[in-house]
C-alpha positions in Angstrom: -142.4 -35.6 124.3 -142.9 -36.7 120.7 -145.2 -34.3 119.0 -147.4 -35.4 116.1 -150.2 -34.0 113.9 -153.1 -35.1 115.9 -155.9 -32.6 116.7 -154.5 -31.7 120.0 -151.1 -31.1 118.6 -149.5 -33.7 120.8 -148.9 -37.4 120.3 -149.9 -39.4 123.5 -147.3 -42.1 124.3 -148.6 -45.6 123.7 -151.7 -44.5 121.8 -151.9 -44.6 118.1 -153.3 -41.7 116.1 -156.1 -44.1 114.9 -157.1 -44.8 118.4 -156.9 -41.1 119.3 -159.2 -40.2 116.5 -161.6 -43.1 117.4 -161.7 -41.9 120.9 -162.5 -38.3 119.8 -165.3 -39.7 117.5 -166.7 -41.7 120.3 -166.9 -38.7 122.7 -168.5 -36.5 120.0 -170.8 -39.3 119.0 -172.1 -39.7 122.4 -172.4 -35.9 122.9 -174.3 -35.6 119.6 -176.8 -38.4 120.7 -177.5 -36.5 124.0 -177.6 -33.1 122.2 -180.4 -34.6 119.9 -182.3 -35.6 123.1 -181.9 -32.1 124.4 -183.1 -30.7 121.2 -186.2 -32.8 121.2 -187.0 -31.6 124.8 -186.5 -28.1 123.9 -188.8 -28.3 120.9 -191.4 -30.1 123.0 -191.3 -27.2 125.4 -191.5 -24.8 122.4 -188.2 -23.3 123.7 -185.8 -21.2 121.6 -182.3 -22.0 122.7 -179.1 -20.0 122.0 -175.4 -21.1 122.7 -173.3 -18.0 123.3 -169.6 -18.5 122.8 -166.7 -16.1 122.9 -163.1 -15.5 124.1 -162.9 -14.4 127.9 -163.7 -10.7 128.3 -165.8 -10.2 125.1 -168.7 -9.2 127.2 -171.1 -12.2 127.0 -172.4 -11.8 130.6 -172.9 -8.1 130.5 -174.7 -8.5 127.2 -177.0 -11.3 128.7 -177.8 -9.2 131.9 -179.1 -6.4 129.6 -180.9 -8.8 127.3 -182.6 -10.9 129.9 -183.7 -7.8 131.9 -185.4 -6.5 128.8 -186.8 -9.7 127.5 -188.1 -11.3 130.7 -191.4 -9.5 130.6 -192.3 -10.7 127.1 -191.8 -14.4 127.6 -190.1 -16.9 130.0 -186.3 -16.6 130.0 -183.7 -18.8 131.7 -179.9 -19.0 131.6 -177.3 -21.8 132.0 -173.9 -20.4 132.9 -170.7 -22.2 132.1 -167.4 -21.3 133.8 -164.4 -23.3 135.2 -165.1 -21.9 138.7 -167.3 -19.5 140.7 -170.9 -18.6 140.4 -170.3 -15.0 139.7 -172.0 -15.0 136.4 -175.1 -16.9 137.5 -175.4 -14.5 140.4 -175.4 -11.5 138.1 -178.2 -13.0 136.1 -180.2 -14.0 139.1 -180.0 -10.4 140.3 -182.2 -9.4 137.4 -185.0 -11.8 138.6 -184.2 -14.4 135.8 -183.4 -18.0 136.9 -179.9 -19.2 136.3 -178.1 -22.5 136.7 -174.2 -22.4 137.1 -172.2 -25.2 135.7 -168.6 -25.3 136.9 -166.4 -27.4 134.5 -163.2 -27.4 136.7 -160.4 -28.0 134.1 -162.8 -28.5 131.4 -162.9 -25.9 128.6 -166.3 -26.2 127.3 -169.9 -27.4 128.2 -171.3 -30.6 126.8 -174.7 -31.8 126.1 -175.1 -33.9 129.2 -174.2 -31.0 131.4 -176.8 -28.9 129.7 -179.5 -31.5 129.9 -179.0 -31.9 133.6 -178.9 -28.1 134.3 -182.1 -27.7 132.2 -183.9 -30.2 134.5 -183.1 -27.8 137.4 -184.6 -24.7 135.8 -188.2 -23.8 136.4 -190.7 -24.4 133.4 -189.7 -22.1 130.5 -192.3 -23.4 128.0 -192.7 -21.0 125.0 -189.7 -19.0 126.1 -185.9 -18.5 125.5 -182.9 -20.4 127.1 -179.6 -18.7 126.8 -176.5 -21.0 127.4 -173.5 -18.9 128.2 -170.5 -21.4 127.4 -167.1 -21.2 128.9 -165.0 -18.4 127.5 -163.0 -20.2 124.8 -163.0 -19.9 121.0 -161.8 -23.5 120.3 -163.3 -26.4 122.2 -167.0 -25.2 122.3 -167.1 -25.2 118.5 -167.2 -29.0 118.4 -169.8 -29.6 120.9 -173.5 -29.6 120.0 -175.7 -28.8 123.1 -179.0 -29.1 121.4 -179.3 -25.3 120.7 -181.1 -23.8 117.8 -177.9 -21.9 116.9 -174.6 -20.7 118.2 -174.0 -16.9 118.6 -170.3 -15.8 118.7 -169.8 -12.6 120.7 -166.8 -10.8 119.4 -165.3 -7.6 121.1 -163.9 -4.7 119.4 -161.0 -5.0 121.6 -160.3 -8.5 120.4 -158.6 -7.7 117.1 -160.0 -8.0 113.6 -158.3 -11.4 112.8 -160.1 -13.5 115.4 -162.3 -15.2 112.7 -159.2 -16.3 110.8 -157.4 -17.5 113.9 -160.5 -19.5 115.2 -162.3 -20.5 112.0 -164.2 -23.4 113.4 -166.1 -21.2 115.9 -167.1 -18.6 113.3 -168.0 -21.4 110.8 -170.3 -23.0 113.4 -172.1 -19.7 114.4 -175.2 -18.3 112.8 -174.7 -14.8 114.3 -171.6 -12.7 115.1 -172.4 -10.0 117.7 -169.7 -7.4 117.7 -169.8 -6.1 121.2 -168.3 -2.9 122.7 -169.1 -1.0 119.5 -169.1 2.2 121.6 -165.3 1.9 122.0 -164.6 2.2 118.2 -164.0 6.1 118.4 -161.2 5.4 120.9 -159.5 2.3 119.7 -157.9 1.1 116.4 -160.7 -1.3 115.1 -161.6 -1.9 111.4 -165.3 -3.0 111.4 -165.4 -3.7 107.6 -162.2 -5.9 107.8 -163.7 -8.0 110.7 -166.9 -8.7 108.8 -164.9 -9.6 105.7 -162.7 -12.0 107.7 -165.7 -13.7 109.2 -167.4 -14.1 106.0 -164.4 -15.6 104.4 -164.9 -18.4 107.0 -168.7 -18.4 107.0 -170.3 -16.6 104.0 -173.7 -17.0 105.6 -172.9 -15.7 109.1 -175.1 -12.7 110.1 -173.5 -9.8 111.9 -174.9 -7.2 114.3 -173.1 -4.5 116.3 -174.1 -3.9 119.9 -172.9 -2.2 123.1 -174.0 -4.0 126.4 -172.9 -0.7 128.1 -175.1 1.7 126.2 -177.8 -0.6 124.6 -176.8 0.3 121.2 -178.0 -2.4 118.6 -180.1 -4.4 121.0 -183.4 -3.6 119.1 -181.8 -5.2 116.1 -180.7 -8.2 118.2 -184.2 -8.6 119.6 -185.6 -8.5 116.1 -183.2 -11.1 115.1 -184.3 -13.3 118.1 -188.0 -13.0 117.2 -187.2 -14.0 113.6 -185.5 -17.1 114.9 -188.5 -17.8 117.0 -190.9 -17.5 114.1 -188.7 -19.7 111.9 -188.6 -22.4 114.6 -192.4 -22.4 114.8 -192.9 -22.7 111.1 -194.1 -26.1 109.8 -191.3 -28.2 108.2 -192.9 -27.9 104.7 -193.0 -24.1 105.0 -189.4 -23.9 106.2 -188.2 -25.8 103.0 -189.8 -23.4 100.6 
């Protein structure tokens, strides 16, 4: 196979690079239009929406299980789960008493705005609440797809290696918050926290960083404070937000 310099790293026989780029733009353009519709629905419902992204095994689901268990009494909470197969993660969320919709993408490596819009219609009313979207475990594809969220949160594990932000810069550039999970493992593994934060801020100087442990609960108070701050900012009038 003839390899070229297109975004996927492969040249498709019989398709020019210009057509490949045009198709990619068409796909993203359609997605962005649906994402804008999702965002309007979420704002109408006074809903704060987070898109959680990470590599597989970083601990997104464990983090969500603890978070939704502790947040559900303060306001409505719902979860949309994305995986290629199984409903295991949605089942774990539902066991906390929080509603969850599972999306199975099959061979797909990310959620898109149409999937999220359809799943949201299947959730009970969440007006004034929080919606967490757990994306498919992947640090590449989800970076390009807006789902209508308020912001992306990249979950990074201390076991992932410090250079993930440099290897997958688009994801860290697109995220507002980096949650460094499994911080309780630092005493027993070789992990340089300062270097990880330095690498992330090379890619995104404005990214905020919190350290947490889904196992022990360390850092969750700071995470909740960050969430409430986002909620307050979302509710501010546009004029105030620009000051």
